[in-house]
N, C-alpha and C positions, 0 to 999 in steps of 0.2 A: 503494500500499500503507499510505504513511504517513497518508493522509487517512483511511483507516479507523480508525486510533489504534490503542489498546489494547483490544479487546473479550475478554470474558469470559463465559461460561456456564457452568453446572453441569448434569451430567445424572445423574440415577439410573440404575446399571447394578447388574448381578449382583456386580461388583467395590466397589461402594459407590459412593458419590456421587463422579465423575469432574468436574474442572473442566476445561475446553476454555478456553484462552487465545491470543488471537491476540496475540503480542510483537512488535510492529512495530519496536520499538526495535532489537530483534536479528535481524529478520526469520524469526522461528521462530513454528509452531504448537506449543502445548505441551498436553500431558495430565497434569494433576497427578492422583494418586490419593491417598487418604485413607491408605495404608500401602504395602507393597511388595506389588505384583500378583503372583497366583500364576505358577505354569511356564507353563500354557496362555495365559495373557494377554499374559505377556512374548513368548511366541512369534509370537502374532497381531501385536502391536506392531512387533517385528522384521521380520517379513515383510511390513509394511506402511511399512516405510522409518524407522519411530522409532527413537531412539535414547538410551539414559539420560544425562541431562547431571547430573552431582553437581553442578556450581557453580549450576545454575538449579533442580534439585532437582524435576526434570520429564522425561517422555518428549518428545521434539521432534523434529522435521523443517523443513525449509525453508517459511516461509509463502509457499504460491502456492495456486491452484485445485487441483493435485494433491494437495497436503499437507491443505486443506480436506477433499477429497473422500476420501482416506485416513482422516482422523480420524473421518469419517462411518461410513467401512466398519468400523473397529476397535469403534467403539461399539457398531455393529449386531450385529457378531459376538459381541463379549464380553455382551451383553445377551441373547444366545439367540435372537435374532430370525433366522429363515432370509432368506437373500439371494435377492430375486425378481430 
């Protein structure tokens, strides 16, 4: 995990530009929103195992393959794309 370092990418969604950050220093995958996500978006985040971290200012969960998959699932859901 540390070999991958801290990776970051920005994805445009209906909730605005969301930054996906793989923070290897604290072993978390983080989703950073431009503002507070709306209620339905927060429900999707929670349903996929993400929790709000005030100290990090991000929605995050453990950094592993399941976390990466969950992040993509959240982005697909909040972008309005149908799950295939």
